[in-house]
C-alpha positions as CSV (number, residue, x, y, z in Angstrom):
1,M,15.6,-5.2,-17.7
2,L,16.2,-7.2,-14.6
3,S,19.5,-8.8,-15.7
4,N,21.5,-5.9,-14.3
5,C,19.3,-5.2,-11.2
6,K,20.9,-6.4,-8.0
7,H,19.2,-5.2,-4.9
8,P,17.9,-7.1,-1.8
9,N,14.5,-5.5,-2.3
10,V,14.1,-6.2,-6.0
11,V,13.3,-9.8,-7.0
12,S,16.2,-11.4,-8.8
13,L,16.2,-13.0,-12.2
14,V,17.5,-16.6,-11.9
15,G,17.3,-17.5,-15.5
16,Y,15.2,-17.5,-18.7
17,C,14.1,-19.7,-21.5
18,D,13.6,-18.5,-25.1
19,E,12.9,-21.6,-27.1
20,D,10.2,-21.0,-29.6
21,P,7.3,-20.9,-28.8
22,E,8.3,-20.7,-25.1
23,M,9.4,-17.5,-23.5
24,I,10.0,-18.0,-19.8
25,L,11.5,-15.9,-17.0
26,I,12.7,-17.7,-13.8
27,Y,12.6,-15.5,-10.6
28,E,14.0,-16.3,-7.2
29,Y,11.5,-18.0,-4.9
30,A,9.6,-15.9,-2.4
31,S,8.3,-18.4,0.2
32,K,5.7,-16.1,1.8
33,G,4.0,-15.2,-1.5
34,S,2.6,-11.8,-2.3
35,L,1.8,-9.0,0.1
36,E,-1.7,-8.8,-1.4
37,S,-2.6,-12.2,0.2
38,Y,-2.1,-10.8,3.7
39,L,-4.3,-7.8,3.3
40,G,-8.1,-8.1,3.8
41,N,-8.0,-11.9,3.9
42,L,-10.0,-12.9,6.9
43,D,-9.0,-16.6,6.5
44,N,-5.3,-15.7,6.8
45,L,-4.3,-16.2,10.4
46,T,-1.0,-14.3,10.0
47,N,-1.2,-10.9,11.7
48,L,1.4,-8.3,10.8
49,T,2.3,-6.1,13.6
50,W,2.7,-2.4,13.2
51,G,6.5,-2.6,13.3
52,Q,6.5,-5.3,10.7
53,R,4.3,-3.3,8.4
54,I,6.5,-0.3,8.6
55,Q,9.6,-2.5,7.8
56,I,7.9,-4.0,4.7
57,C,7.0,-0.5,3.5
58,L,10.7,0.6,4.0
59,D,11.9,-2.4,2.0
60,I,9.6,-1.4,-0.9
61,A,10.8,2.2,-0.6
62,H,14.4,1.2,-0.8
63,G,13.7,-1.1,-3.7
64,L,11.9,1.8,-5.6
65,S,14.7,4.2,-4.8
66,Y,17.2,1.8,-6.3
67,L,15.1,1.4,-9.5
68,H,14.7,5.1,-9.8
69,S,18.5,5.7,-9.6
70,K,20.9,5.6,-12.5
71,T,24.0,3.5,-11.9
72,E,26.9,2.2,-14.0
73,E,25.0,-1.1,-14.3
74,K,21.6,0.2,-15.2
75,E,19.5,3.2,-16.3
76,M,16.6,4.6,-14.3
77,I,13.5,2.4,-14.2
78,I,9.9,3.4,-13.5
79,H,7.9,0.4,-12.4
80,R,4.5,1.7,-13.6
81,D,2.5,-1.0,-11.8
82,M,3.4,-0.7,-8.2
83,K,0.8,-2.5,-6.1
84,S,0.6,-5.0,-3.2
85,A,0.2,-7.9,-5.7
86,N,3.6,-7.1,-7.1
87,V,5.4,-7.2,-3.7
88,L,6.7,-10.6,-2.8
89,L,7.8,-11.6,0.7
90,D,10.7,-13.9,1.4
91,S,11.1,-16.4,4.4
92,S,12.3,-13.5,6.7
93,W,9.4,-11.3,5.6
94,G,11.7,-9.1,3.6
95,A,9.8,-7.3,0.7
96,K,10.9,-7.6,-2.9
97,I,9.4,-5.7,-5.8
98,A,8.4,-8.0,-8.7
99,D,6.6,-8.0,-12.1
100,F,8.3,-5.6,-14.4
101,G,6.1,-6.3,-17.5
102,L,4.9,-2.7,-17.6
103,S,8.1,-1.0,-16.5
104,K,9.7,1.8,-18.5
105,L,13.5,2.1,-18.9
106,R,14.9,5.6,-19.7
107,D,17.1,5.5,-22.8
108,A,20.7,6.7,-22.5
109,N,20.0,9.6,-24.9
110,Q,16.7,10.6,-23.4
111,Q,16.8,14.0,-21.5
112,G,15.1,14.8,-18.2
113,S,13.3,12.5,-15.7
114,T,9.9,12.6,-17.4
115,L,8.8,9.9,-19.8
116,V,5.9,10.9,-22.1
117,T,3.9,8.0,-23.4
118,G,0.6,7.8,-25.3
119,H,-0.1,4.4,-23.8
120,I,-1.3,4.7,-20.2
121,A,-0.5,1.5,-18.3
122,G,-1.0,0.5,-14.7
123,T,-3.7,-0.7,-12.3
124,D,-6.8,1.3,-11.5
125,L,-6.8,2.8,-8.0
126,Y,-3.0,2.6,-7.9
127,L,-2.6,4.8,-11.0
128,D,-1.0,8.3,-10.7
129,P,-3.9,10.8,-11.5
130,E,-1.6,13.2,-13.4
131,Y,0.1,10.5,-15.4
132,N,-3.4,9.1,-16.2
133,K,-4.5,12.6,-17.5
134,T,-1.4,13.8,-19.3
135,G,0.7,10.7,-20.1
136,R,3.7,12.3,-18.2
137,L,5.4,9.4,-16.4
138,K,7.8,10.3,-13.6
139,K,9.3,8.8,-10.5
140,A,6.5,10.6,-8.6
141,S,4.1,8.3,-10.4
142,D,5.6,5.2,-8.7
143,I,5.5,7.2,-5.4
144,Y,1.8,7.7,-5.7
145,S,1.2,4.0,-6.4
146,F,3.5,3.0,-3.6
147,V,1.7,5.2,-1.1
148,V,-1.6,3.5,-2.0
149,V,0.1,0.3,-0.8
150,L,1.1,2.2,2.4
151,F,-2.5,3.0,3.1
152,E,-3.4,-0.6,2.4
153,M,-0.9,-1.6,5.1
154,L,-2.4,1.0,7.5
155,C,-6.0,-0.1,6.9
156,G,-5.4,-3.8,6.5
157,R,-7.5,-3.9,3.3
158,L,-6.8,-3.8,-0.4
159,A,-7.5,-0.6,-2.3
160,Y,-10.4,-2.1,-4.1
161,D,-12.1,-3.6,-1.1
162,P,-15.9,-3.3,-1.4
163,I,-16.0,-1.4,1.9
164,Y,-14.5,1.6,0.0
165,Y,-17.2,1.7,-2.6
166,T,-19.9,3.7,-0.7
167,N,-21.2,7.2,-0.6
168,H,-20.1,8.0,-4.1
169,Q,-16.5,7.1,-3.3
170,S,-14.6,4.5,-5.3
171,G,-11.6,2.9,-3.7
172,L,-9.3,3.5,-0.9
173,P,-7.4,6.6,-2.3
174,S,-10.7,8.5,-2.8
175,I,-11.6,7.8,0.8
176,V,-8.3,9.0,2.1
177,V,-8.2,12.3,0.1
178,G,-11.9,12.8,0.1
179,H,-11.6,15.4,2.9
180,S,-8.9,17.8,4.0
181,F,-6.1,16.3,6.1
182,D,-7.6,15.1,9.4
183,M,-5.4,12.9,11.6
184,E,-8.1,11.7,13.9
185,R,-10.3,10.7,10.9
186,L,-7.4,8.8,9.3
187,K,-6.6,7.1,12.6
188,K,-10.1,5.6,12.6
189,M,-9.3,3.8,9.4
190,V,-6.4,1.9,11.0
191,D,-6.6,-1.9,10.9
192,P,-7.9,-3.1,14.2
193,K,-5.6,-6.1,13.8
194,I,-2.6,-3.8,14.3
195,M,-3.9,-3.0,17.8
196,E,-4.7,-6.6,18.4
197,A,-1.2,-7.8,17.3
198,D,0.6,-5.2,19.5
199,A,-1.6,-4.3,22.4
200,N,-2.8,-7.8,23.1
201,I,0.7,-9.0,23.4
202,L,1.8,-6.7,26.1
203,K,-0.2,-4.1,27.9
204,I,3.1,-2.5,29.0
205,A,4.0,-2.0,25.4
206,R,1.0,0.3,25.0
207,G,0.4,-1.1,21.6
208,V,1.1,1.2,18.7
209,N,3.3,4.2,19.3
210,Q,1.2,7.3,18.4
211,V,4.2,9.3,17.2
212,S,5.1,6.4,14.9
213,M,1.5,6.2,13.6
214,E,1.2,10.0,13.0
215,T,4.6,10.2,11.3
216,F,3.6,7.4,8.9
217,I,0.1,8.9,8.2
218,T,1.5,12.4,7.5
219,I,4.1,11.4,4.9
220,A,1.7,8.9,3.3
221,Y,-1.0,11.6,2.9
222,K,1.4,14.0,1.3
223,C,2.4,11.5,-1.3
224,L,-1.3,11.2,-2.5
225,A,-1.2,14.8,-3.8
226,E,-2.8,15.0,-7.2
227,N,0.0,17.0,-8.8
228,Q,3.3,15.2,-9.2
229,A,5.4,18.2,-8.1
230,Q,3.7,18.4,-4.7
231,R,4.7,14.9,-3.8
232,P,7.8,14.3,-1.6
233,S,10.8,12.6,-3.0
234,M,11.5,9.0,-2.3
235,E,14.4,10.0,-0.1
236,A,12.1,12.1,2.0
237,V,9.6,9.2,2.2
238,I,12.3,6.8,3.4
239,K,13.5,9.3,6.0
240,E,10.0,9.6,7.5
241,L,9.4,5.9,7.4
242,E,12.6,5.4,9.3
243,K,11.5,7.9,11.9
244,S,8.2,6.1,12.2
245,L,10.0,2.7,12.7
246,D,12.4,4.2,15.2
247,A,9.5,5.7,17.2
248,Q,7.7,2.4,17.3
249,K,10.8,0.4,18.4
250,N,12.0,2.9,21.0
251,G,8.6,3.8,22.3
252,K,7.4,0.2,22.6
253,D,9.6,-2.0,24.8
254,E,13.1,-3.3,25.0
255,Y,12.0,-6.9,25.1
256,Q,11.1,-7.5,21.5
257,M,13.7,-9.7,19.7
258,S,13.9,-10.5,16.1
259,L,13.7,-14.0,14.8
260,N,17.2,-13.6,13.3
261,E,18.6,-12.8,16.8
262,I,16.9,-15.9,18.2
263,N,18.1,-18.1,15.4
264,L,21.7,-17.0,16.1
265,A,21.2,-17.6,19.9
266,T,19.9,-21.2,19.4
267,N,21.8,-22.1,16.3
268,N,18.6,-22.2,14.3
269,F,16.8,-24.2,17.0
270,S,19.2,-27.1,16.7
271,E,18.2,-30.3,18.4
272,Y,21.4,-30.2,20.3
273,N,20.1,-27.1,22.1
274,C,16.7,-28.6,22.7
275,L,16.0,-29.0,26.5
276,G,12.6,-30.7,26.1
277,A,9.1,-30.3,24.8
278,G,5.6,-29.7,26.1
279,R,2.3,-30.4,24.4
280,F,2.6,-27.4,22.1
281,W,6.1,-25.9,22.6
282,K,9.8,-26.8,22.7
283,L,12.4,-25.4,25.0
284,Y,15.9,-24.5,23.8
285,R,19.0,-23.2,25.4
286,G,20.8,-20.3,23.8
287,E,23.1,-17.3,24.3
288,D,22.0,-13.8,23.6
289,P,24.3,-11.2,22.0
290,R,25.6,-10.3,25.5
291,C,26.6,-13.9,26.0
292,N,23.9,-14.4,28.7
293,T,22.4,-17.9,28.8
294,I,18.7,-17.8,27.9
295,I,15.9,-20.3,27.6
296,V,13.8,-20.0,24.5
297,K,10.3,-21.3,24.4
298,R,9.1,-21.8,20.9
299,W,5.3,-22.4,20.4
300,D,3.9,-24.6,17.7
301,I,1.1,-22.3,16.4
302,K,1.0,-23.8,12.9
303,S,-0.5,-27.1,14.0
304,D,-3.2,-25.4,16.1
305,P,-3.6,-21.6,15.9
306,K,-5.6,-21.6,19.2
307,H,-2.4,-22.0,21.1
308,N,-1.7,-18.4,20.3
309,Q,-4.0,-17.6,23.2
310,E,-1.8,-19.6,25.6
311,F,1.2,-17.8,24.2
312,L,-0.5,-14.4,24.8
313,R,-1.6,-15.4,28.3
314,E,1.8,-16.5,29.4
315,L,3.5,-13.4,27.9
316,Q,1.1,-11.0,29.7
317,L,1.5,-12.8,33.0
318,L,5.3,-12.7,32.8
319,F,5.1,-9.0,32.6
320,K,2.5,-8.7,35.3
321,L,3.9,-11.2,37.9
322,R,7.3,-10.0,39.0
323,H,8.9,-12.1,41.7
324,K,12.3,-13.6,42.4
325,C,10.8,-17.2,42.3
326,I,8.8,-16.6,39.1
327,I,10.8,-16.8,35.9
328,G,11.6,-13.4,34.4
329,I,11.2,-12.5,30.8
330,A,14.3,-11.6,28.7
331,G,12.4,-11.1,25.5
332,Y,9.8,-12.3,23.0
333,C,9.3,-12.7,19.3
334,N,5.9,-12.3,17.5
335,E,6.8,-12.4,13.9
336,M,3.8,-13.8,12.1
337,D,4.1,-17.6,12.3
338,E,6.6,-17.5,15.2
339,K,5.5,-17.1,18.8
340,I,8.5,-17.2,21.1
341,I,9.2,-16.4,24.7
342,I,12.7,-15.9,26.0
343,Y,13.3,-16.6,29.7
344,E,16.1,-15.2,31.8
345,H,18.9,-17.0,33.6
346,G,18.2,-20.6,32.7
347,Y,21.8,-21.8,32.8
348,N,21.0,-25.1,34.6
349,G,17.9,-25.8,32.7
350,R,14.9,-27.7,34.1
351,L,14.6,-29.4,37.5
352,D,13.4,-32.7,36.0
353,K,16.8,-33.2,34.3
354,H,18.6,-33.0,37.7
355,L,16.5,-35.3,39.9
356,D,18.9,-38.3,39.7
357,D,22.0,-36.1,39.8
358,V,24.1,-36.7,43.0
359,S,25.6,-33.3,42.7
360,L,22.2,-31.8,43.5
361,T,22.7,-32.2,47.2
362,W,19.9,-32.4,49.8
363,M,20.6,-28.9,50.9
364,K,20.1,-27.7,47.3
365,R,16.9,-29.7,47.0
366,L,15.5,-28.1,50.1
367,K,16.3,-24.6,48.8
368,I,14.7,-25.4,45.5
369,G,11.6,-26.6,47.3
370,I,11.4,-23.4,49.3
371,D,11.8,-21.3,46.1
372,V,9.0,-23.2,44.3
373,A,6.6,-23.0,47.4
374,T,7.4,-19.3,47.7
375,G,6.7,-18.7,44.0
376,L,3.5,-20.6,44.2
377,D,2.4,-18.6,47.3
378,F,3.0,-15.4,45.4
379,L,0.7,-16.7,42.6
380,H,-2.0,-17.8,45.1
381,T,-2.0,-14.7,47.3
382,G,-1.6,-12.1,44.5
383,N,0.9,-10.2,46.6
384,A,-2.1,-8.7,48.4
385,D,-3.7,-7.8,45.1
386,Q,-7.0,-9.6,44.7
387,E,-6.9,-9.1,40.9
388,N,-3.7,-11.0,40.7
389,L,-4.8,-14.2,42.5
390,M,-3.6,-17.0,40.2
391,M,-3.6,-20.8,39.9
392,H,-0.8,-22.4,38.0
393,R,-2.7,-25.6,37.0
394,G,0.4,-27.2,35.4
395,L,3.1,-27.3,38.0
396,K,5.6,-30.1,37.7
397,S,9.4,-30.5,37.7
398,D,9.8,-29.5,34.1
399,C,8.1,-26.2,34.9
400,V,10.9,-25.3,37.3
401,L,14.0,-23.7,35.8
402,L,17.3,-23.4,37.6
403,N,19.7,-20.5,37.2
404,S,23.5,-20.7,37.5
405,E,23.2,-20.8,41.4
406,F,20.5,-23.4,41.3
407,K,17.9,-20.9,42.5
408,A,14.5,-22.2,41.3
409,K,11.9,-20.2,39.3
410,I,8.5,-21.3,38.3
411,A,7.9,-21.2,34.5
412,N,5.2,-22.3,32.0
413,L,2.4,-20.0,33.0
414,E,0.3,-20.7,29.8
415,L,-2.3,-22.6,31.8
416,C,-2.5,-20.1,34.6
417,I,-6.0,-18.7,35.4
418,Q,-7.3,-16.1,37.8
419,N,-9.5,-17.1,40.7
420,W,-12.6,-15.7,39.1
421,E,-12.0,-17.7,36.0
422,Q,-12.0,-21.0,37.8
423,E,-15.5,-22.1,36.9
424,M,-14.8,-21.2,33.2
425,Y,-11.9,-23.7,33.1
426,K,-13.5,-26.9,34.2
427,I,-11.8,-30.0,32.7
428,S,-14.2,-31.3,30.1
429,S,-12.3,-34.1,28.5
430,L,-9.1,-36.2,28.5
431,D,-8.0,-34.0,25.6
432,D,-7.6,-31.0,28.0
433,P,-4.0,-29.9,28.2
434,V,-4.2,-30.3,32.0
435,Y,-4.5,-34.0,31.6
436,D,-0.8,-34.0,30.5
437,D,0.0,-33.5,34.2
438,L,-2.2,-36.3,35.6
439,F,0.7,-37.7,37.7
440,Y,1.1,-34.3,39.3
441,S,-2.6,-33.8,40.1
442,S,-5.1,-35.4,42.4
443,I,-7.3,-36.4,39.5
444,D,-8.1,-40.1,39.5
445,D,-7.9,-41.3,35.9
446,N,-10.4,-44.1,36.7
447,N,-12.8,-41.4,37.9
448,P,-12.2,-38.1,36.1
449,E,-15.2,-36.6,37.6
450,S,-13.4,-36.5,41.0
451,D,-11.5,-33.3,40.4
452,L,-13.0,-31.4,37.5
453,I,-11.8,-28.0,38.7
454,L,-8.1,-27.4,39.3
455,G,-7.6,-24.7,41.8
456,K,-5.0,-23.6,44.4
457,D,-5.4,-26.9,46.3
458,S,-4.6,-28.8,43.1
459,D,-1.4,-26.7,42.7
460,I,-0.5,-27.8,46.3
461,Y,-0.9,-31.5,45.3
462,S,1.4,-30.8,42.3
463,L,3.9,-29.2,44.6
464,G,3.9,-32.2,46.9
465,A,4.6,-34.4,43.8
466,V,7.6,-32.3,42.9
467,L,8.9,-32.5,46.5
468,I,8.6,-36.3,46.5
469,E,10.4,-36.4,43.1
470,M,13.4,-34.5,44.6
471,L,13.4,-36.9,47.6
472,C,13.2,-40.0,45.5
473,G,15.4,-38.9,42.6
474,R,12.9,-39.8,39.9
475,L,9.9,-38.5,37.9
476,A,6.4,-38.8,39.1
477,F,5.4,-41.1,36.2
478,P,4.8,-44.8,37.0
479,E,7.8,-47.0,36.6
480,E,8.0,-49.4,33.6
481,G,5.4,-52.1,33.8
482,C,3.0,-50.0,35.9
483,Y,0.1,-48.1,34.3
484,G,-2.3,-45.5,35.5
485,H,-2.5,-42.7,38.0
486,W,-2.7,-45.2,40.9
487,W,1.0,-46.0,40.3
488,S,2.3,-42.5,40.1
489,L,5.1,-41.6,42.5
490,G,2.9,-39.3,44.6
491,L,0.3,-42.0,45.4
492,L,3.0,-44.7,45.9
493,S,4.8,-42.5,48.4
494,K,1.5,-41.7,50.2
495,R,0.6,-45.4,50.5
496,H,4.1,-46.2,51.7
497,Y,4.1,-43.4,54.3
498,D,0.7,-44.4,55.6
499,K,1.9,-47.9,56.1
500,E,5.5,-47.4,57.3
501,G,5.4,-43.9,58.8
502,N,8.3,-42.8,56.7
503,L,9.8,-42.9,53.2
504,N,13.2,-44.2,54.1
505,E,13.1,-47.1,51.5
506,M,12.2,-44.7,48.7
507,I,14.9,-42.1,49.2
508,F,17.3,-41.5,46.3
509,E,20.5,-43.4,47.3
510,G,22.7,-40.5,46.0
511,I,21.6,-38.2,48.8
512,K,20.4,-40.6,51.5
513,E,23.5,-40.4,53.7
514,Q,23.4,-36.6,53.6
515,I,20.0,-36.1,55.2
516,V,19.8,-35.2,58.8
517,P,16.9,-37.2,60.5
518,E,15.0,-34.1,61.8
519,S,15.2,-32.5,58.3
520,L,13.9,-35.7,56.7
521,T,11.0,-36.0,59.2
522,T,9.9,-32.4,58.7
523,F,10.2,-32.7,54.9
524,Q,8.3,-35.9,54.6
525,M,5.4,-34.7,56.8
526,I,4.7,-31.6,54.8
527,A,5.2,-33.3,51.4
528,I,2.7,-36.1,52.4
529,Q,0.2,-33.4,53.6
530,C,0.3,-31.8,50.2
531,L,-0.8,-35.2,48.7
532,N,-3.8,-35.5,51.0
533,F,-6.8,-36.9,49.1
534,D,-9.0,-34.4,50.8
535,R,-8.2,-31.1,49.1
536,H,-9.5,-29.1,52.0
537,N,-6.8,-30.6,54.3
538,R,-3.9,-29.7,52.2
539,P,-1.6,-26.9,53.5
540,S,-1.2,-23.5,51.9
541,A,1.9,-22.8,49.8
542,N,3.1,-20.5,52.6
543,E,2.8,-23.3,55.2
544,V,4.8,-25.5,52.9
545,A,7.5,-22.9,52.5
546,T,7.6,-22.4,56.3
547,Q,8.0,-26.2,57.0
548,L,10.7,-26.5,54.3
549,K,12.7,-23.7,55.9
550,M,12.5,-25.6,59.2
551,A,13.8,-28.7,57.4
552,L,16.6,-26.6,56.0
553,E,17.5,-25.2,59.4
554,F,17.7,-28.8,60.8
555,Q,20.0,-29.7,57.9
556,E,22.2,-26.6,58.3
557,E,22.5,-27.2,62.1
558,I,24.5,-30.3,61.4
559,E,26.0,-29.8,58.0
560,I,27.2,-26.2,58.5
561,W,27.1,-25.0,62.1
562,D,28.1,-28.2,63.8
563,A,31.2,-28.4,61.7
564,K,32.2,-24.8,62.6
565,L,31.9,-25.4,66.4
566,P,34.9,-26.8,68.4
567,K,34.5,-30.6,68.8
568,D,34.4,-30.1,72.6
569,Y,32.0,-27.3,72.5
570,K,29.7,-29.0,75.0
571,E,32.6,-29.3,77.5
572,I,33.5,-25.6,76.9
573,I,29.9,-24.6,77.7
574,K,30.1,-26.5,81.0
575,M,33.1,-24.3,82.0
576,S,31.1,-21.1,81.4
577,T,29.8,-19.0,84.3
578,T,26.2,-19.6,83.2
579,P,26.0,-23.0,81.4
580,N,22.3,-23.4,81.7
581,I,21.4,-20.4,79.5
582,Y,23.1,-22.1,76.5
583,S,21.3,-25.4,76.7
584,T,18.4,-24.3,74.5
585,E,20.4,-22.5,71.8
586,T,20.8,-23.9,68.3
587,R,24.2,-24.6,66.9
588,K,24.0,-21.6,64.7
589,E,23.2,-19.4,67.8
590,L,26.1,-21.1,69.8
591,Y,28.5,-20.3,67.0
592,Q,27.4,-16.6,67.0
593,I,27.8,-16.5,70.8
594,F,31.2,-18.1,70.6
595,H,32.1,-15.6,67.9
596,R,31.2,-12.7,70.3
597,G,33.0,-14.5,73.2
598,I,32.0,-16.0,76.5
599,L,33.5,-16.1,80.0
600,L,34.9,-19.5,81.3
601,Q,36.6,-20.7,84.4
602,E,34.7,-18.5,86.8
603,G,35.4,-15.4,84.8
604,K,39.1,-15.9,84.5
605,L,39.2,-16.7,80.8
606,W,37.5,-15.1,77.8
607,F,36.9,-17.7,75.0
608,S,36.0,-16.7,71.4
609,L,36.2,-17.9,67.8
610,S,37.7,-15.8,65.0
611,N,36.1,-15.5,61.6
612,N,38.6,-18.0,60.2
613,G,37.8,-20.6,62.9
614,D,40.8,-20.0,65.1
615,I,40.3,-20.3,68.9
616,N,41.2,-17.3,71.0
617,E,41.5,-17.2,74.8
618,I,42.1,-14.1,76.8
619,I,43.3,-14.9,80.3
620,H,44.3,-12.8,83.4
621,A,48.0,-11.8,83.4
622,R,48.4,-12.9,87.0
623,M,48.2,-16.5,85.7
624,F,51.7,-16.0,84.2
625,S,55.2,-15.1,85.5
626,Y,58.2,-14.2,83.5
627,G,61.9,-14.8,84.3
628,N,62.9,-11.4,83.0
629,N,60.2,-8.9,83.0
630,K,62.5,-6.2,81.9
631,S,62.9,-7.9,78.5
632,H,59.3,-7.0,77.7
633,K,58.4,-3.5,76.6
634,W,54.9,-2.5,77.6
635,R,53.0,0.2,75.9
636,S,49.7,2.0,76.6
637,V,46.8,1.5,74.4
638,P,45.6,5.0,73.2
639,K,42.0,6.2,73.4
640,S,41.1,3.8,76.2
641,R,39.1,4.6,79.4
642,S,41.6,2.5,81.4
643,V,45.2,1.9,81.0
644,S,45.8,-1.6,79.5
645,R,49.0,-3.3,78.6
646,S,49.2,-6.4,76.5
647,L,51.5,-9.1,75.3
648,R,50.5,-11.7,72.7
649,I,52.3,-15.1,72.8
650,Q,51.6,-18.4,71.1
651,W,50.9,-21.2,73.5
652,G,50.4,-24.6,71.9
653,R,47.7,-24.4,69.2
654,R,45.9,-21.5,70.8
655,F,46.5,-17.8,70.7
656,V,46.6,-16.4,74.3
657,H,46.3,-12.7,75.1
658,H,47.6,-11.4,78.4
659,H,46.1,-8.3,79.9
660,I,47.0,-6.4,83.0
C-alpha cells in the first residue's frame, strides 16, 4: 500500500523483508518519535508552542488529504486508525502519518467513496461513531479521528487521559461534545503549557492569538459531528487551520524566526562562524535573509533544562530595555529543544576580540567606554522607572558587542536582576554562574564571603575592569604562571597605580603614542575609582560616563581640533583686537570662532577659516592701489543695505577680498 505513496507528510517505506518466517517493513527514521509521547507526559520537558501545534496539525491534514485523493500512482486510502500514536515527528518537527496496518484501499472497480465493512477496526475514543454503528467507512471517518488528535493538541492530554473519565463521561471526545458549542467552556480546556510557552517568552507577544485559537476550536468542534455528512471536508479543515496559523503568526510578533532560517544564516552553526562561548551558550555570526549581519546566541538547554529560565529572562529584558547602548533583538527561536536569541548589528563581534588590535584606536576605545558606561547607567537608573532598576551581574568585555561603526552595546542579560530581587540572588557557592566572572568582580576568591551580593557597585567594578582591559590591551585574566583573583588585571593595575601614581608601564604599546596626557590622566583616575575595594566609594555609571567624555574631549582637542587650526593660531590671536577673551577657549571653540571670523590688525583685517580649511582674509581696499583702475569693472551687490563693490584676487597662498 505504501510503495506508491510519496508525500512529505506520509512516512516513507524504505524497504521490506519477506523471508519465511520473517515479514518485515522498513520505514524512514523519525528522530523525534511519536506525537503521543509529547502529550500528557509531565516528564517530557519539550513544550510545543501554539504555532508549532497548529503546524503539526496542518501537516497531518495535508497527509490525510493526500491519502484520500486518487492519483495515477495510487487509489484512495482510508487510514482507519488515525491517532497521535500513529503520527511520527522528524528532526524538524514535521509530522508524518504512519502505521497503515488497518488501512483500507478502494479497489479500482469499486463505486462511490463509502466502503462498507462488517469488521469494525480502529482505536476506541478515536473511532468514528457512525462507522462504528453502521460499518460505513468514509473519508469523514478519518476526519473524526484526526480531530480527536486536534483536541489532544489543544488540551495537551491524550484522549484516554484519566482526567476525562469523570461525571459519567468517558474520554476527551465526550467531554468536548457533551454540551452545546460553548467557546468559553472549550477555552478553559486549553493546555496551560501553551500559554506558558508563548506568553512567558514575550509579554509583548501577548501569548496565544485569540482569533487563531477560536478559529481552531470552531473547525475542530464541527468535525466531531456524530453524522458523517455534517462534518466539513478535509479541504475546508486545511483552509481553517491555515487561517488559524496565519492569525497566530501575524498577530504575535515579527521577531520569531524558524530554526531553518537560523541554520541558513549560520551555515548550520558551523565552528567557523562561532565567535565564542559562555557557560551555557555559544555565540555565532550569521547573515539574515536581508543580508544583515546578526549575532546568534544558542543556549544549551539539553545539558541543563534550568537554563531555560535564563533564556526567558534575557529575552524578556531585551524587549523591555530599549536603549542605544543595550543590544537590540533581531529575533528569537523557541522550537522545542532550541532556545536561540538573535542580536542586531554585531558586525565587529565582541570587544574582547579587539583588545590587542592596534586598529582599535584610543579614540575608539574611549567612545566604547562611554557607550558601556551609558548603557550600564540606563540599567541602574531604570530610565526613571523604578520597576526597571537592573543590575547586570556579569559585565565583561565579551558581553560588549560592537556594530559596524564600533558603537558598543551591552549584551548577555541572562544574569540581570531587578533591585528588589537582590537578596534572592546571593552567591551561595563557587558553582554559581557569577563566579565565571571572578576577574571582573570584587569578590576575593580567598574569602568568598566578602561580596556575597552582586549589586550596582559590583557592576561598576566590572566596568572598571573592562576599562583597564582596553587601556592595557589584554583580558582581565591573570597572565600565564599567575593564579587566583589577586593576580587579575584589575587588582594588578590598582596596586601599580597606588604605588606609581599612573599606569604608564601597563599601557598597550599599540596605542601608547596616541594618548594625550590629559586624556590618560582623566581615564586612569576614573577607572581606578571603579576598582575601589570599598564598594561605597565607587562612582556611579553616570559619573564614569561623564569623566570618560572629558577624557575624550582632551583627546579630541589635540587629535582633531588642534590639527584643524593654523599652526600659528596663537600668533594670530595676539593680532586680534581682544586677544585676552580667547585665552580660555578650547581648541574646538577657537576653531568655531575662526570659522565665523575675527578682526585682526586693529580692525583692518577680517580673518576666517573656510569649511575646507582654506584661510580667508578680508582687508580694507585702501591698502591697495591699482595701476589702471579703469581695467576693473565694479558692480553693485543687490539687496544690500549699503553699496559695496568687491574684487577677489589671489595673493600668495591666501585668498584676499577687497571691499570699498
